[in-house]
N, CA, C and O atoms as a Maestro MAE file, in Angstrom:
{
 s_m_m2io_version
 :::
 2.0.0
}

f_m_ct {
 s_m_title
 :::
 protein
 m_atom[332] {
  # First column is atom index #
  i_m_mmod_type
  r_m_x_coord
  r_m_y_coord
  r_m_z_coord
  i_m_residue_number
  s_m_chain_name
  s_m_pdb_residue_name
  s_m_pdb_atom_name
  i_m_atomic_number
  :::
  1 25 14.303 -1.284 -16.866 1 A "MET " " N  " 7
  2 3 13.447 -1.075 -15.723 1 A "MET " " CA " 6
  3 2 14.157 -0.102 -14.790 1 A "MET " " C  " 6
  4 15 15.349 -0.245 -14.518 1 A "MET " " O  " 8
  5 25 13.422 0.875 -14.308 2 A "THR " " N  " 7
  6 3 14.016 1.890 -13.443 2 A "THR " " CA " 6
  7 2 14.135 1.382 -12.013 2 A "THR " " C  " 6
  8 15 13.535 0.378 -11.630 2 A "THR " " O  " 8
  9 25 14.934 2.115 -11.235 3 A "LEU " " N  " 7
  10 3 15.132 1.742 -9.828 3 A "LEU " " CA " 6
  11 2 13.811 1.775 -9.058 3 A "LEU " " C  " 6
  12 15 13.567 0.923 -8.203 3 A "LEU " " O  " 8
  13 25 12.972 2.744 -9.356 4 A "SER " " N  " 7
  14 3 11.708 2.843 -8.630 4 A "SER " " CA " 6
  15 2 10.810 1.633 -8.882 4 A "SER " " C  " 6
  16 15 10.138 1.165 -7.962 4 A "SER " " O  " 8
  17 25 10.788 1.126 -10.098 5 A "LEU " " N  " 7
  18 3 9.975 -0.057 -10.390 5 A "LEU " " CA " 6
  19 2 10.563 -1.310 -9.745 5 A "LEU " " C  " 6
  20 15 9.819 -2.191 -9.314 5 A "LEU " " O  " 8
  21 25 11.880 -1.395 -9.676 6 A "ILE " " N  " 7
  22 3 12.514 -2.518 -8.979 6 A "ILE " " CA " 6
  23 2 12.151 -2.479 -7.501 6 A "ILE " " C  " 6
  24 15 11.847 -3.513 -6.908 6 A "ILE " " O  " 8
  25 25 12.181 -1.283 -6.901 7 A "LEU " " N  " 7
  26 3 11.797 -1.150 -5.490 7 A "LEU " " CA " 6
  27 2 10.319 -1.466 -5.280 7 A "LEU " " C  " 6
  28 15 9.952 -2.054 -4.263 7 A "LEU " " O  " 8
  29 25 9.471 -1.082 -6.229 8 A "ALA " " N  " 7
  30 3 8.041 -1.400 -6.124 8 A "ALA " " CA " 6
  31 2 7.811 -2.907 -6.204 8 A "ALA " " C  " 6
  32 15 6.965 -3.446 -5.490 8 A "ALA " " O  " 8
  33 25 8.549 -3.578 -7.059 9 A "CYS " " N  " 7
  34 3 8.441 -5.043 -7.134 9 A "CYS " " CA " 6
  35 2 8.953 -5.692 -5.849 9 A "CYS " " C  " 6
  36 15 8.371 -6.664 -5.367 9 A "CYS " " O  " 8
  37 25 10.032 -5.157 -5.301 10 A "ALA " " N  " 7
  38 3 10.548 -5.680 -4.031 10 A "ALA " " CA " 6
  39 2 9.534 -5.451 -2.912 10 A "ALA " " C  " 6
  40 15 9.381 -6.299 -2.032 10 A "ALA " " O  " 8
  41 25 8.837 -4.309 -2.940 11 A "TRP " " N  " 7
  42 3 7.788 -4.033 -1.950 11 A "TRP " " CA " 6
  43 2 6.669 -5.067 -2.069 11 A "TRP " " C  " 6
  44 15 6.168 -5.558 -1.058 11 A "TRP " " O  " 8
  45 25 6.280 -5.395 -3.287 12 A "ALA " " N  " 7
  46 3 5.209 -6.379 -3.503 12 A "ALA " " CA " 6
  47 2 5.630 -7.759 -3.014 12 A "ALA " " C  " 6
  48 15 4.830 -8.471 -2.408 12 A "ALA " " O  " 8
  49 25 6.875 -8.140 -3.270 13 A "VAL " " N  " 7
  50 3 7.367 -9.439 -2.774 13 A "VAL " " CA " 6
  51 2 7.397 -9.431 -1.256 13 A "VAL " " C  " 6
  52 15 6.987 -10.404 -0.622 13 A "VAL " " O  " 8
  53 25 7.882 -8.334 -0.660 14 A "LEU " " N  " 7
  54 3 7.915 -8.229 0.803 14 A "LEU " " CA " 6
  55 2 6.510 -8.316 1.384 14 A "LEU " " C  " 6
  56 15 6.301 -8.984 2.397 14 A "LEU " " O  " 8
  57 25 5.550 -7.654 0.759 15 A "ALA " " N  " 7
  58 3 4.166 -7.694 1.235 15 A "ALA " " CA " 6
  59 2 3.612 -9.112 1.199 15 A "ALA " " C  " 6
  60 15 2.917 -9.527 2.126 15 A "ALA " " O  " 8
  61 25 3.909 -9.852 0.152 16 A "ASN " " N  " 7
  62 3 3.423 -11.225 0.058 16 A "ASN " " CA " 6
  63 2 4.093 -12.136 1.074 16 A "ASN " " C  " 6
  64 15 3.437 -12.999 1.658 16 A "ASN " " O  " 8
  65 25 5.382 -11.958 1.292 17 A "VAL " " N  " 7
  66 3 6.076 -12.776 2.287 17 A "VAL " " CA " 6
  67 2 5.557 -12.462 3.682 17 A "VAL " " C  " 6
  68 15 5.311 -13.375 4.471 17 A "VAL " " O  " 8
  69 25 5.385 -11.167 3.997 18 A "LEU " " N  " 7
  70 3 4.852 -10.801 5.314 18 A "LEU " " CA " 6
  71 2 3.423 -11.310 5.503 18 A "LEU " " C  " 6
  72 15 3.025 -11.643 6.619 18 A "LEU " " O  " 8
  73 25 2.666 -11.369 4.435 19 A "GLY " " N  " 7
  74 3 1.301 -11.878 4.531 19 A "GLY " " CA " 6
  75 2 1.236 -13.374 4.781 19 A "GLY " " C  " 6
  76 15 0.246 -13.870 5.320 19 A "GLY " " O  " 8
  77 25 2.273 -14.096 4.399 20 A "MET " " N  " 7
  78 3 2.284 -15.548 4.598 20 A "MET " " CA " 6
  79 2 2.719 -15.947 6.006 20 A "MET " " C  " 6
  80 15 2.416 -17.050 6.462 20 A "MET " " O  " 8
  81 25 3.421 -15.061 6.687 21 A "LEU " " N  " 7
  82 3 3.900 -15.383 8.031 21 A "LEU " " CA " 6
  83 2 2.779 -15.227 9.041 21 A "LEU " " C  " 6
  84 15 1.939 -14.339 8.892 21 A "LEU " " O  " 8
  85 25 2.746 -16.071 10.067 22 A "PRO " " N  " 7
  86 3 1.693 -15.942 11.083 22 A "PRO " " CA " 6
  87 2 1.867 -14.669 11.904 22 A "PRO " " C  " 6
  88 15 2.977 -14.162 12.067 22 A "PRO " " O  " 8
  89 25 0.746 -14.165 12.417 23 A "SER " " N  " 7
  90 3 0.765 -12.923 13.175 23 A "SER " " CA " 6
  91 2 -0.281 -12.975 14.275 23 A "SER " " C  " 6
  92 15 -1.351 -13.559 14.105 23 A "SER " " O  " 8
  93 25 0.038 -12.359 15.405 24 A "ARG " " N  " 7
  94 3 -0.922 -12.321 16.515 24 A "ARG " " CA " 6
  95 2 -1.906 -11.162 16.404 24 A "ARG " " C  " 6
  96 15 -2.995 -11.220 16.975 24 A "ARG " " O  " 8
  97 25 -1.537 -10.115 15.678 25 A "ASP " " N  " 7
  98 3 -2.391 -8.929 15.586 25 A "ASP " " CA " 6
  99 2 -3.058 -8.789 14.221 25 A "ASP " " C  " 6
  100 15 -3.383 -7.678 13.800 25 A "ASP " " O  " 8
  101 25 -3.262 -9.893 13.537 26 A "ASN " " N  " 7
  102 3 -3.899 -9.914 12.215 26 A "ASN " " CA " 6
  103 2 -3.166 -9.039 11.204 26 A "ASN " " C  " 6
  104 15 -3.790 -8.425 10.339 26 A "ASN " " O  " 8
  105 25 -1.839 -8.982 11.316 27 A "HIS " " N  " 7
  106 3 -0.968 -8.307 10.356 27 A "HIS " " CA " 6
  107 2 -1.081 -6.787 10.349 27 A "HIS " " C  " 6
  108 15 -0.635 -6.160 9.389 27 A "HIS " " O  " 8
  109 25 -1.658 -6.167 11.378 28 A "TRP " " N  " 7
  110 3 -1.826 -4.719 11.361 28 A "TRP " " CA " 6
  111 2 -0.497 -3.988 11.458 28 A "TRP " " C  " 6
  112 15 -0.302 -2.995 10.756 28 A "TRP " " O  " 8
  113 25 0.431 -4.444 12.308 29 A "ARG " " N  " 7
  114 3 1.739 -3.782 12.397 29 A "ARG " " CA " 6
  115 2 2.472 -3.858 11.069 29 A "ARG " " C  " 6
  116 15 3.117 -2.895 10.656 29 A "ARG " " O  " 8
  117 25 2.375 -4.978 10.413 30 A "ARG " " N  " 7
  118 3 3.021 -5.135 9.118 30 A "ARG " " CA " 6
  119 2 2.355 -4.247 8.070 30 A "ARG " " C  " 6
  120 15 3.026 -3.708 7.189 30 A "ARG " " O  " 8
  121 25 1.039 -4.096 8.168 31 A "ALA " " N  " 7
  122 3 0.343 -3.211 7.235 31 A "ALA " " CA " 6
  123 2 0.794 -1.769 7.426 31 A "ALA " " C  " 6
  124 15 0.979 -1.047 6.447 31 A "ALA " " O  " 8
  125 25 0.972 -1.341 8.671 32 A "TYR " " N  " 7
  126 3 1.453 0.014 8.927 32 A "TYR " " CA " 6
  127 2 2.852 0.212 8.345 32 A "TYR " " C  " 6
  128 15 3.144 1.267 7.782 32 A "TYR " " O  " 8
  129 25 3.709 -0.783 8.475 33 A "LEU " " N  " 7
  130 3 5.055 -0.712 7.908 33 A "LEU " " CA " 6
  131 2 4.990 -0.627 6.382 33 A "LEU " " C  " 6
  132 15 5.695 0.176 5.769 33 A "LEU " " O  " 8
  133 25 4.154 -1.447 5.781 34 A "LEU " " N  " 7
  134 3 4.031 -1.435 4.321 34 A "LEU " " CA " 6
  135 2 3.454 -0.118 3.815 34 A "LEU " " C  " 6
  136 15 3.849 0.366 2.754 34 A "LEU " " O  " 8
  137 25 2.530 0.458 4.559 35 A "ILE " " N  " 7
  138 3 1.976 1.764 4.175 35 A "ILE " " CA " 6
  139 2 3.050 2.833 4.267 35 A "ILE " " C  " 6
  140 15 3.183 3.669 3.373 35 A "ILE " " O  " 8
  141 25 3.822 2.806 5.357 36 A "ALA " " N  " 7
  142 3 4.883 3.805 5.541 36 A "ALA " " CA " 6
  143 2 5.951 3.696 4.458 36 A "ALA " " C  " 6
  144 15 6.525 4.709 4.057 36 A "ALA " " O  " 8
  145 25 6.223 2.507 3.988 37 A "LEU " " N  " 7
  146 3 7.187 2.333 2.901 37 A "LEU " " CA " 6
  147 2 6.558 2.598 1.533 37 A "LEU " " C  " 6
  148 15 7.232 3.076 0.620 37 A "LEU " " O  " 8
  149 25 5.287 2.293 1.394 38 A "GLY " " N  " 7
  150 3 4.646 2.348 0.089 38 A "GLY " " CA " 6
  151 2 4.265 3.736 -0.378 38 A "GLY " " C  " 6
  152 15 4.314 4.009 -1.578 38 A "GLY " " O  " 8
  153 25 3.888 4.621 0.527 39 A "ILE " " N  " 7
  154 3 3.461 5.962 0.110 39 A "ILE " " CA " 6
  155 2 4.594 6.734 -0.571 39 A "ILE " " C  " 6
  156 15 4.390 7.267 -1.662 39 A "ILE " " O  " 8
  157 25 5.789 6.809 0.044 40 A "PRO " " N  " 7
  158 3 6.871 7.500 -0.682 40 A "PRO " " CA " 6
  159 2 7.301 6.757 -1.947 40 A "PRO " " C  " 6
  160 15 7.738 7.373 -2.919 40 A "PRO " " O  " 8
  161 25 7.173 5.448 -1.925 41 A "LEU " " N  " 7
  162 3 7.554 4.659 -3.091 41 A "LEU " " CA " 6
  163 2 6.642 4.947 -4.281 41 A "LEU " " C  " 6
  164 15 7.114 5.009 -5.416 41 A "LEU " " O  " 8
  165 25 5.357 5.122 -4.040 42 A "VAL " " N  " 7
  166 3 4.432 5.475 -5.125 42 A "VAL " " CA " 6
  167 2 4.784 6.854 -5.680 42 A "VAL " " C  " 6
  168 15 4.730 7.072 -6.890 42 A "VAL " " O  " 8
  169 25 5.138 7.773 -4.805 43 A "GLY " " N  " 7
  170 3 5.574 9.087 -5.281 43 A "GLY " " CA " 6
  171 2 6.828 9.004 -6.123 43 A "GLY " " C  " 6
  172 15 6.942 9.691 -7.139 43 A "GLY " " O  " 8
  173 25 7.769 8.174 -5.716 44 A "TYR " " N  " 7
  174 3 9.011 7.996 -6.458 44 A "TYR " " CA " 6
  175 2 8.759 7.357 -7.821 44 A "TYR " " C  " 6
  176 15 9.348 7.758 -8.824 44 A "TYR " " O  " 8
  177 25 7.882 6.364 -7.845 45 A "VAL " " N  " 7
  178 3 7.528 5.721 -9.121 45 A "VAL " " CA " 6
  179 2 6.857 6.736 -10.040 45 A "VAL " " C  " 6
  180 15 7.154 6.784 -11.233 45 A "VAL " " O  " 8
  181 25 5.964 7.540 -9.497 46 A "THR " " N  " 7
  182 3 5.281 8.548 -10.302 46 A "THR " " CA " 6
  183 2 6.267 9.581 -10.832 46 A "THR " " C  " 6
  184 15 6.160 10.007 -11.982 46 A "THR " " O  " 8
  185 25 7.218 9.983 -10.010 47 A "TYR " " N  " 7
  186 3 8.217 10.965 -10.420 47 A "TYR " " CA " 6
  187 2 9.093 10.428 -11.552 47 A "TYR " " C  " 6
  188 15 9.385 11.149 -12.506 47 A "TYR " " O  " 8
  189 25 9.509 9.175 -11.451 48 A "GLU " " N  " 7
  190 3 10.418 8.617 -12.456 48 A "GLU " " CA " 6
  191 2 9.715 8.126 -13.718 48 A "GLU " " C  " 6
  192 15 10.279 8.213 -14.808 48 A "GLU " " O  " 8
  193 25 8.497 7.613 -13.588 49 A "ASN " " N  " 7
  194 3 7.858 6.928 -14.716 49 A "ASN " " CA " 6
  195 2 6.577 7.571 -15.220 49 A "ASN " " C  " 6
  196 15 6.027 7.130 -16.229 49 A "ASN " " O  " 8
  197 25 6.099 8.583 -14.554 50 A "GLY " " N  " 7
  198 3 4.891 9.258 -15.004 50 A "GLY " " CA " 6
  199 2 3.661 8.850 -14.217 50 A "GLY " " C  " 6
  200 15 3.684 7.876 -13.463 50 A "GLY " " O  " 8
  201 25 2.578 9.609 -14.400 51 A "PRO " " N  " 7
  202 3 1.382 9.384 -13.590 51 A "PRO " " CA " 6
  203 2 0.653 8.073 -13.868 51 A "PRO " " C  " 6
  204 15 0.064 7.500 -12.952 51 A "PRO " " O  " 8
  205 25 0.676 7.588 -15.097 52 A "TRP " " N  " 7
  206 3 -0.056 6.349 -15.396 52 A "TRP " " CA " 6
  207 2 0.589 5.144 -14.716 52 A "TRP " " C  " 6
  208 15 -0.105 4.290 -14.165 52 A "TRP " " O  " 8
  209 25 1.903 5.082 -14.758 53 A "VAL " " N  " 7
  210 3 2.596 3.984 -14.078 53 A "VAL " " CA " 6
  211 2 2.423 4.131 -12.571 53 A "VAL " " C  " 6
  212 15 2.274 3.139 -11.858 53 A "VAL " " O  " 8
  213 25 2.444 5.371 -12.089 54 A "GLY " " N  " 7
  214 3 2.205 5.609 -10.666 54 A "GLY " " CA " 6
  215 2 0.830 5.142 -10.228 54 A "GLY " " C  " 6
  216 15 0.678 4.578 -9.144 54 A "GLY " " O  " 8
  217 25 -0.176 5.373 -11.064 55 A "LEU " " N  " 7
  218 3 -1.533 4.909 -10.740 55 A "LEU " " CA " 6
  219 2 -1.624 3.389 -10.743 55 A "LEU " " C  " 6
  220 15 -2.343 2.804 -9.934 55 A "LEU " " O  " 8
  221 25 -0.902 2.756 -11.646 56 A "ILE " " N  " 7
  222 3 -0.895 1.287 -11.683 56 A "ILE " " CA " 6
  223 2 -0.255 0.726 -10.414 56 A "ILE " " C  " 6
  224 15 -0.763 -0.229 -9.825 56 A "ILE " " O  " 8
  225 25 0.860 1.325 -9.997 57 A "VAL " " N  " 7
  226 3 1.523 0.877 -8.768 57 A "VAL " " CA " 6
  227 2 0.643 1.168 -7.560 57 A "VAL " " C  " 6
  228 15 0.582 0.359 -6.634 57 A "VAL " " O  " 8
  229 25 -0.035 2.305 -7.553 58 A "LEU " " N  " 7
  230 3 -0.963 2.624 -6.462 58 A "LEU " " CA " 6
  231 2 -2.090 1.604 -6.392 58 A "LEU " " C  " 6
  232 15 -2.449 1.156 -5.303 58 A "LEU " " O  " 8
  233 25 -2.651 1.232 -7.530 59 A "ALA " " N  " 7
  234 3 -3.721 0.228 -7.552 59 A "ALA " " CA " 6
  235 2 -3.216 -1.125 -7.061 59 A "ALA " " C  " 6
  236 15 -3.930 -1.840 -6.358 59 A "ALA " " O  " 8
  237 25 -1.990 -1.475 -7.430 60 A "ALA " " N  " 7
  238 3 -1.415 -2.741 -6.952 60 A "ALA " " CA " 6
  239 2 -1.247 -2.714 -5.432 60 A "ALA " " C  " 6
  240 15 -1.546 -3.696 -4.753 60 A "ALA " " O  " 8
  241 25 -0.772 -1.596 -4.905 61 A "GLY " " N  " 7
  242 3 -0.627 -1.477 -3.452 61 A "GLY " " CA " 6
  243 2 -1.966 -1.490 -2.736 61 A "GLY " " C  " 6
  244 15 -2.090 -2.061 -1.653 61 A "GLY " " O  " 8
  245 25 -2.964 -0.864 -3.335 62 A "MET " " N  " 7
  246 3 -4.297 -0.869 -2.734 62 A "MET " " CA " 6
  247 2 -4.901 -2.263 -2.733 62 A "MET " " C  " 6
  248 15 -5.651 -2.609 -1.821 62 A "MET " " O  " 8
  249 25 -4.588 -3.065 -3.737 63 A "SER " " N  " 7
  250 3 -5.118 -4.422 -3.758 63 A "SER " " CA " 6
  251 2 -4.454 -5.293 -2.693 63 A "SER " " C  " 6
  252 15 -5.074 -6.221 -2.175 63 A "SER " " O  " 8
  253 25 -3.213 -4.999 -2.371 64 A "VAL " " N  " 7
  254 3 -2.523 -5.755 -1.313 64 A "VAL " " CA " 6
  255 2 -3.046 -5.331 0.051 64 A "VAL " " C  " 6
  256 15 -3.245 -6.172 0.928 64 A "VAL " " O  " 8
  257 25 -3.270 -4.035 0.237 65 A "LEU " " N  " 7
  258 3 -3.695 -3.499 1.533 65 A "LEU " " CA " 6
  259 2 -5.187 -3.166 1.537 65 A "LEU " " C  " 6
  260 15 -5.578 -2.080 1.963 65 A "LEU " " O  " 8
  261 25 -6.006 -4.081 1.072 66 A "ARG " " N  " 7
  262 3 -7.426 -3.786 0.929 66 A "ARG " " CA " 6
  263 2 -8.160 -3.669 2.261 66 A "ARG " " C  " 6
  264 15 -9.097 -2.875 2.350 66 A "ARG " " O  " 8
  265 25 -7.788 -4.415 3.302 67 A "TRP " " N  " 7
  266 3 -8.498 -4.320 4.574 67 A "TRP " " CA " 6
  267 2 -8.239 -3.006 5.286 67 A "TRP " " C  " 6
  268 15 -9.194 -2.423 5.802 67 A "TRP " " O  " 8
  269 25 -7.014 -2.497 5.352 68 A "PRO " " N  " 7
  270 3 -6.854 -1.158 5.927 68 A "PRO " " CA " 6
  271 2 -7.620 -0.088 5.151 68 A "PRO " " C  " 6
  272 15 -8.130 0.858 5.750 68 A "PRO " " O  " 8
  273 25 -7.706 -0.223 3.835 69 A "LEU " " N  " 7
  274 3 -8.480 0.731 3.048 69 A "LEU " " CA " 6
  275 2 -9.971 0.628 3.343 69 A "LEU " " C  " 6
  276 15 -10.680 1.634 3.370 69 A "LEU " " O  " 8
  277 25 -10.430 -0.580 3.559 70 A "ARG " " N  " 7
  278 3 -11.853 -0.751 3.874 70 A "ARG " " CA " 6
  279 2 -12.188 -0.113 5.220 70 A "ARG " " C  " 6
  280 15 -13.205 0.568 5.351 70 A "ARG " " O  " 8
  281 25 -11.332 -0.334 6.221 71 A "TYR " " N  " 7
  282 3 -11.561 0.277 7.526 71 A "TYR " " CA " 6
  283 2 -11.435 1.792 7.460 71 A "TYR " " C  " 6
  284 15 -12.152 2.496 8.171 71 A "TYR " " O  " 8
  285 25 -10.540 2.310 6.624 72 A "LEU " " N  " 7
  286 3 -10.426 3.755 6.436 72 A "LEU " " CA " 6
  287 2 -11.699 4.319 5.814 72 A "LEU " " C  " 6
  288 15 -12.176 5.373 6.235 72 A "LEU " " O  " 8
  289 25 -12.246 3.640 4.829 73 A "ALA " " N  " 7
  290 3 -13.481 4.101 4.191 73 A "ALA " " CA " 6
  291 2 -14.653 4.105 5.176 73 A "ALA " " C  " 6
  292 15 -15.464 5.031 5.171 73 A "ALA " " O  " 8
  293 25 -14.742 3.088 6.008 74 A "VAL " " N  " 7
  294 3 -15.810 3.026 7.011 74 A "VAL " " CA " 6
  295 2 -15.643 4.160 8.022 74 A "VAL " " C  " 6
  296 15 -16.624 4.787 8.422 74 A "VAL " " O  " 8
  297 25 -14.398 4.423 8.435 75 A "TRP " " N  " 7
  298 3 -14.135 5.493 9.394 75 A "TRP " " CA " 6
  299 2 -14.504 6.852 8.803 75 A "TRP " " C  " 6
  300 15 -15.108 7.680 9.485 75 A "TRP " " O  " 8
  301 25 -14.143 7.087 7.536 76 A "ILE " " N  " 7
  302 3 -14.458 8.362 6.892 76 A "ILE " " CA " 6
  303 2 -15.964 8.527 6.750 76 A "ILE " " C  " 6
  304 15 -16.501 9.607 6.997 76 A "ILE " " O  " 8
  305 25 -16.646 7.459 6.354 77 A "LYS " " N  " 7
  306 3 -18.098 7.523 6.200 77 A "LYS " " CA " 6
  307 2 -18.769 7.817 7.546 77 A "LYS " " C  " 6
  308 15 -19.703 8.615 7.614 77 A "LYS " " O  " 8
  309 25 -18.292 7.172 8.612 78 A "ARG " " N  " 7
  310 3 -18.849 7.392 9.949 78 A "ARG " " CA " 6
  311 2 -18.582 8.831 10.411 78 A "ARG " " C  " 6
  312 15 -19.456 9.458 11.010 78 A "ARG " " O  " 8
  313 25 -17.399 9.349 10.139 79 A "THR " " N  " 7
  314 3 -17.048 10.706 10.546 79 A "THR " " CA " 6
  315 2 -17.877 11.736 9.789 79 A "THR " " C  " 6
  316 15 -18.330 12.718 10.377 79 A "THR " " O  " 8
  317 25 -18.080 11.523 8.494 80 A "LEU " " N  " 7
  318 3 -18.881 12.471 7.719 80 A "LEU " " CA " 6
  319 2 -20.356 12.402 8.094 80 A "LEU " " C  " 6
  320 15 -21.069 13.400 7.995 80 A "LEU " " O  " 8
  321 25 -20.814 11.242 8.518 81 A "LYS " " N  " 7
  322 3 -22.209 11.092 8.910 81 A "LYS " " CA " 6
  323 2 -22.512 11.889 10.183 81 A "LYS " " C  " 6
  324 15 -23.598 12.450 10.331 81 A "LYS " " O  " 8
  325 25 -21.530 11.933 11.105 82 A "ARG " " N  " 7
  326 3 -21.720 12.682 12.348 82 A "ARG " " CA " 6
  327 2 -21.731 14.186 12.102 82 A "ARG " " C  " 6
  328 15 -22.424 14.918 12.808 82 A "ARG " " O  " 8
  329 25 -20.999 14.646 11.144 83 A "ALA " " N  " 7
  330 3 -20.857 16.096 10.922 83 A "ALA " " CA " 6
  331 2 -22.031 16.698 10.192 83 A "ALA " " C  " 6
  332 15 -22.048 17.902 9.938 83 A "ALA " " O  " 8
  :::
 }
 m_bond[331] {
  # First column is bond index #
  i_m_from
  i_m_to
  i_m_order
  :::
  1 1 2 1
  2 2 3 1
  3 3 4 2
  4 3 5 1
  5 5 6 1
  6 6 7 1
  7 7 8 2
  8 7 9 1
  9 9 10 1
  10 10 11 1
  11 11 12 2
  12 11 13 1
  13 13 14 1
  14 14 15 1
  15 15 16 2
  16 15 17 1
  17 17 18 1
  18 18 19 1
  19 19 20 2
  20 19 21 1
  21 21 22 1
  22 22 23 1
  23 23 24 2
  24 23 25 1
  25 25 26 1
  26 26 27 1
  27 27 28 2
  28 27 29 1
  29 29 30 1
  30 30 31 1
  31 31 32 2
  32 31 33 1
  33 33 34 1
  34 34 35 1
  35 35 36 2
  36 35 37 1
  37 37 38 1
  38 38 39 1
  39 39 40 2
  40 39 41 1
  41 41 42 1
  42 42 43 1
  43 43 44 2
  44 43 45 1
  45 45 46 1
  46 46 47 1
  47 47 48 2
  48 47 49 1
  49 49 50 1
  50 50 51 1
  51 51 52 2
  52 51 53 1
  53 53 54 1
  54 54 55 1
  55 55 56 2
  56 55 57 1
  57 57 58 1
  58 58 59 1
  59 59 60 2
  60 59 61 1
  61 61 62 1
  62 62 63 1
  63 63 64 2
  64 63 65 1
  65 65 66 1
  66 66 67 1
  67 67 68 2
  68 67 69 1
  69 69 70 1
  70 70 71 1
  71 71 72 2
  72 71 73 1
  73 73 74 1
  74 74 75 1
  75 75 76 2
  76 75 77 1
  77 77 78 1
  78 78 79 1
  79 79 80 2
  80 79 81 1
  81 81 82 1
  82 82 83 1
  83 83 84 2
  84 83 85 1
  85 85 86 1
  86 86 87 1
  87 87 88 2
  88 87 89 1
  89 89 90 1
  90 90 91 1
  91 91 92 2
  92 91 93 1
  93 93 94 1
  94 94 95 1
  95 95 96 2
  96 95 97 1
  97 97 98 1
  98 98 99 1
  99 99 100 2
  100 99 101 1
  101 101 102 1
  102 102 103 1
  103 103 104 2
  104 103 105 1
  105 105 106 1
  106 106 107 1
  107 107 108 2
  108 107 109 1
  109 109 110 1
  110 110 111 1
  111 111 112 2
  112 111 113 1
  113 113 114 1
  114 114 115 1
  115 115 116 2
  116 115 117 1
  117 117 118 1
  118 118 119 1
  119 119 120 2
  120 119 121 1
  121 121 122 1
  122 122 123 1
  123 123 124 2
  124 123 125 1
  125 125 126 1
  126 126 127 1
  127 127 128 2
  128 127 129 1
  129 129 130 1
  130 130 131 1
  131 131 132 2
  132 131 133 1
  133 133 134 1
  134 134 135 1
  135 135 136 2
  136 135 137 1
  137 137 138 1
  138 138 139 1
  139 139 140 2
  140 139 141 1
  141 141 142 1
  142 142 143 1
  143 143 144 2
  144 143 145 1
  145 145 146 1
  146 146 147 1
  147 147 148 2
  148 147 149 1
  149 149 150 1
  150 150 151 1
  151 151 152 2
  152 151 153 1
  153 153 154 1
  154 154 155 1
  155 155 156 2
  156 155 157 1
  157 157 158 1
  158 158 159 1
  159 159 160 2
  160 159 161 1
  161 161 162 1
  162 162 163 1
  163 163 164 2
  164 163 165 1
  165 165 166 1
  166 166 167 1
  167 167 168 2
  168 167 169 1
  169 169 170 1
  170 170 171 1
  171 171 172 2
  172 171 173 1
  173 173 174 1
  174 174 175 1
  175 175 176 2
  176 175 177 1
  177 177 178 1
  178 178 179 1
  179 179 180 2
  180 179 181 1
  181 181 182 1
  182 182 183 1
  183 183 184 2
  184 183 185 1
  185 185 186 1
  186 186 187 1
  187 187 188 2
  188 187 189 1
  189 189 190 1
  190 190 191 1
  191 191 192 2
  192 191 193 1
  193 193 194 1
  194 194 195 1
  195 195 196 2
  196 195 197 1
  197 197 198 1
  198 198 199 1
  199 199 200 2
  200 199 201 1
  201 201 202 1
  202 202 203 1
  203 203 204 2
  204 203 205 1
  205 205 206 1
  206 206 207 1
  207 207 208 2
  208 207 209 1
  209 209 210 1
  210 210 211 1
  211 211 212 2
  212 211 213 1
  213 213 214 1
  214 214 215 1
  215 215 216 2
  216 215 217 1
  217 217 218 1
  218 218 219 1
  219 219 220 2
  220 219 221 1
  221 221 222 1
  222 222 223 1
  223 223 224 2
  224 223 225 1
  225 225 226 1
  226 226 227 1
  227 227 228 2
  228 227 229 1
  229 229 230 1
  230 230 231 1
  231 231 232 2
  232 231 233 1
  233 233 234 1
  234 234 235 1
  235 235 236 2
  236 235 237 1
  237 237 238 1
  238 238 239 1
  239 239 240 2
  240 239 241 1
  241 241 242 1
  242 242 243 1
  243 243 244 2
  244 243 245 1
  245 245 246 1
  246 246 247 1
  247 247 248 2
  248 247 249 1
  249 249 250 1
  250 250 251 1
  251 251 252 2
  252 251 253 1
  253 253 254 1
  254 254 255 1
  255 255 256 2
  256 255 257 1
  257 257 258 1
  258 258 259 1
  259 259 260 2
  260 259 261 1
  261 261 262 1
  262 262 263 1
  263 263 264 2
  264 263 265 1
  265 265 266 1
  266 266 267 1
  267 267 268 2
  268 267 269 1
  269 269 270 1
  270 270 271 1
  271 271 272 2
  272 271 273 1
  273 273 274 1
  274 274 275 1
  275 275 276 2
  276 275 277 1
  277 277 278 1
  278 278 279 1
  279 279 280 2
  280 279 281 1
  281 281 282 1
  282 282 283 1
  283 283 284 2
  284 283 285 1
  285 285 286 1
  286 286 287 1
  287 287 288 2
  288 287 289 1
  289 289 290 1
  290 290 291 1
  291 291 292 2
  292 291 293 1
  293 293 294 1
  294 294 295 1
  295 295 296 2
  296 295 297 1
  297 297 298 1
  298 298 299 1
  299 299 300 2
  300 299 301 1
  301 301 302 1
  302 302 303 1
  303 303 304 2
  304 303 305 1
  305 305 306 1
  306 306 307 1
  307 307 308 2
  308 307 309 1
  309 309 310 1
  310 310 311 1
  311 311 312 2
  312 311 313 1
  313 313 314 1
  314 314 315 1
  315 315 316 2
  316 315 317 1
  317 317 318 1
  318 318 319 1
  319 319 320 2
  320 319 321 1
  321 321 322 1
  322 322 323 1
  323 323 324 2
  324 323 325 1
  325 325 326 1
  326 326 327 1
  327 327 328 2
  328 327 329 1
  329 329 330 1
  330 330 331 1
  331 331 332 2
  :::
 }
}
């Protein structure tokens, strides 16, 4: 197992632990932290292991951060509707 995959697994464990802890802001600050760590990590996984493994890791990250993605999709749809 490469270093990038070990880091991706550690990211997934961190995401699950952060999701279990109580939060006053519905975990948004933690989601921003996970996004900031996850984007370069997906690039690193893709660089070391190829695009298919990178897509699998991206899908795993998207499944963890599904609510920020949903709000992003709504924002994009609203912005395109105005234009």
